[in-house]
C-alpha positions as CSV (number, residue, x, y, z in Angstrom):
1,M,0.0,0.0,0.0
2,N,2.8,2.4,0.9
3,M,4.6,1.6,-2.4
4,V,1.5,2.6,-4.4
5,K,1.3,6.0,-2.7
6,Q,5.0,6.6,-3.2
7,K,4.9,6.0,-7.0
8,P,2.8,9.1,-7.9
9,I,4.9,11.2,-5.4
10,L,8.1,9.9,-7.0
11,F,6.8,10.7,-10.5
12,I,5.8,14.2,-9.4
13,R,9.3,14.8,-7.9
14,I,11.0,13.6,-11.1
15,V,8.8,16.0,-13.2
16,E,9.6,18.9,-10.8
17,T,13.3,18.1,-11.0
18,L,13.2,18.1,-14.8
19,V,11.3,21.3,-14.9
20,N,13.6,23.0,-12.5
21,K,16.7,21.8,-14.5
22,M,15.1,23.0,-17.7
23,S,14.4,26.4,-16.1
24,R,18.2,26.9,-16.2
25,F,18.0,27.0,-20.0
26,V,14.8,29.1,-20.3
27,S,15.1,32.9,-19.9
28,D,13.6,36.1,-21.3
29,E,15.8,35.6,-24.4
30,Y,14.8,32.0,-24.8
31,P,11.3,31.6,-23.4
32,W,9.4,28.3,-23.0
33,S,7.3,29.1,-26.1
34,K,10.5,29.3,-28.3
35,L,11.9,26.0,-26.7
36,I,8.6,24.3,-27.4
37,R,8.3,25.7,-31.0
38,E,11.9,24.6,-31.7
39,Y,11.1,21.1,-30.3
40,V,8.0,20.8,-32.5
41,M,10.1,21.8,-35.5
42,Y,12.8,19.4,-34.4
43,C,10.2,16.6,-34.3
44,A,8.9,17.6,-37.8
45,V,12.4,17.6,-39.3
46,G,12.9,14.3,-37.4
47,C,9.9,12.8,-39.2
48,I,11.4,13.7,-42.6
49,N,14.7,12.3,-41.5
50,L,13.0,9.2,-40.2
51,V,11.5,8.5,-43.7
52,V,14.8,8.9,-45.4
53,F,16.6,6.9,-42.7
54,A,14.0,4.1,-43.0
55,A,14.4,3.9,-46.8
56,L,18.2,3.8,-46.4
57,Y,18.0,1.2,-43.6
58,W,15.6,-1.0,-45.6
59,Y,18.0,-0.9,-48.5
60,F,21.2,-1.6,-46.6
61,S,19.7,-4.2,-44.3
62,N,18.3,-6.1,-47.2
63,Y,21.2,-5.8,-49.7
64,A,24.3,-5.5,-47.5
65,T,25.6,-9.0,-48.1
66,M,29.2,-8.2,-47.3
67,T,28.6,-8.4,-43.5
68,R,27.2,-11.0,-41.1
69,S,25.1,-8.4,-39.4
70,P,23.2,-6.6,-42.2
71,E,20.7,-5.0,-39.8
72,T,23.4,-3.4,-37.6
73,F,25.4,-2.4,-40.7
74,G,22.3,-0.9,-42.2
75,W,21.6,1.0,-39.0
76,A,25.1,2.5,-38.8
77,V,25.4,3.5,-42.5
78,S,21.9,4.9,-42.7
79,F,22.6,6.9,-39.5
80,L,25.7,8.5,-41.0
81,I,24.1,9.4,-44.3
82,S,21.0,10.9,-42.6
83,C,23.2,13.0,-40.3
84,I,24.2,15.2,-43.2
85,Q,20.5,15.7,-44.1
86,A,19.6,16.4,-40.5
87,F,22.4,19.1,-40.2
88,I,21.1,21.0,-43.2
89,L,17.4,20.9,-42.1
90,H,18.1,21.6,-38.4
91,R,20.4,24.5,-39.2
92,W,17.9,26.1,-41.6
93,L,14.6,25.2,-40.1
94,T,14.7,24.1,-36.5
95,F,17.2,26.5,-35.0
96,E,17.5,29.2,-37.7
97,S,21.1,29.3,-36.8
98,E,23.9,31.7,-37.8
99,S,26.5,29.4,-36.4
100,E,29.6,29.0,-38.5
101,V,29.0,25.9,-40.7
102,R,32.2,24.0,-40.1
103,S,32.0,24.6,-36.3
104,S,28.4,23.7,-35.9
105,F,28.7,20.7,-38.2
106,T,31.6,19.4,-36.1
107,K,29.7,20.0,-32.9
108,M,26.6,18.3,-34.3
109,M,28.7,15.3,-35.3
110,V,30.1,15.1,-31.8
111,V,26.5,14.9,-30.5
112,Y,25.5,12.5,-33.2
113,F,28.6,10.4,-32.7
114,V,27.7,9.9,-29.1
115,L,24.2,9.0,-30.2
116,L,25.6,6.6,-32.9
117,V,27.6,4.7,-30.3
118,V,24.8,4.5,-27.8
119,S,22.0,3.7,-30.4
120,T,24.0,1.2,-32.4
121,T,25.1,-0.6,-29.3
122,S,21.6,-0.7,-27.8
123,F,20.2,-1.7,-31.2
124,Y,22.6,-4.5,-31.5
125,I,21.8,-5.7,-28.0
126,M,18.0,-5.4,-28.6
127,V,18.0,-7.1,-32.1
128,E,20.8,-9.6,-32.0
129,V,21.1,-10.5,-28.3
130,I,17.7,-10.1,-26.8
131,E,15.9,-10.6,-30.1
132,L,13.2,-7.9,-29.5
133,G,12.7,-7.3,-33.2
134,E,14.0,-4.6,-35.5
135,L,11.0,-2.3,-35.5
136,L,10.4,-2.3,-31.7
137,S,14.2,-1.8,-31.1
138,W,14.1,1.1,-33.6
139,W,11.2,2.8,-31.8
140,I,12.8,2.4,-28.4
141,N,16.0,3.9,-29.6
142,T,14.2,6.9,-31.2
143,A,12.1,7.6,-28.1
144,A,15.1,7.4,-25.8
145,C,17.6,9.4,-27.8
146,G,15.4,12.1,-29.4
147,P,14.9,14.6,-26.6
148,A,18.6,14.3,-25.5
149,T,19.7,14.9,-29.0
150,F,17.5,18.0,-29.2
151,L,19.1,19.5,-26.1
152,G,22.6,18.6,-27.3
153,L,22.0,20.3,-30.7
154,R,20.3,23.4,-29.2
155,F,22.8,24.2,-26.5
156,F,26.0,22.8,-28.0
157,A,25.9,22.6,-31.8
158,F,23.6,25.6,-32.5
159,P,23.9,27.8,-29.3
160,L,21.8,30.9,-28.9
161,S,25.0,33.0,-28.5
162,D,25.8,32.3,-32.2
163,G,22.7,34.3,-33.3
164,R,19.7,33.6,-35.4
165,V,18.5,34.2,-38.9
166,S,14.9,33.6,-39.8
167,R,13.9,31.4,-42.7
168,Q,12.5,34.4,-44.5
169,E,15.8,36.4,-44.0
170,R,17.8,33.4,-45.2
171,L,15.6,33.0,-48.4
172,E,16.0,36.8,-49.1
173,N,19.8,36.5,-48.7
174,L,19.8,33.6,-51.1
175,R,17.8,35.5,-53.7
176,E,20.1,38.5,-53.4
177,R,23.2,36.3,-53.9
178,R,21.6,34.7,-57.0
179,K,20.9,38.1,-58.5
180,A,24.5,39.2,-57.9
């Protein structure tokens, strides 16, 4: 009986702790509304990336006959290819970043490399050791790593201190360069 009462209290304490820690990131310059808007855009870009990743994964896991673990090989190669696509979309759409391209790409790849190691290892364990199944393992990986990746990208690869350029301003700049 005591354990049942403690579970909701424990859950509330965990949520309070997370909100308090997130409050360190949120300020007048970066309000909750902007954080939530960016996270929604991050998820939308993630959906596009997911479709591309899935197509690449399907191809490599079905046709990569040069390895004994085609599913794991397909995961790793698809992950690397989709990182480039994700960088472009997140830089332009999600974070509207003015970060220097080489620096932000390098930092993003550090975030993604950590994710690659964690997700590939966990995927291998789930699929080939525990035998959970590819799709379930894929969804578990995505749900576990997504929010952490967003925070890594926002505060490390595309920090607020690097400035911001709206999508409209970026398109206008592109049009001006084409005219010149």
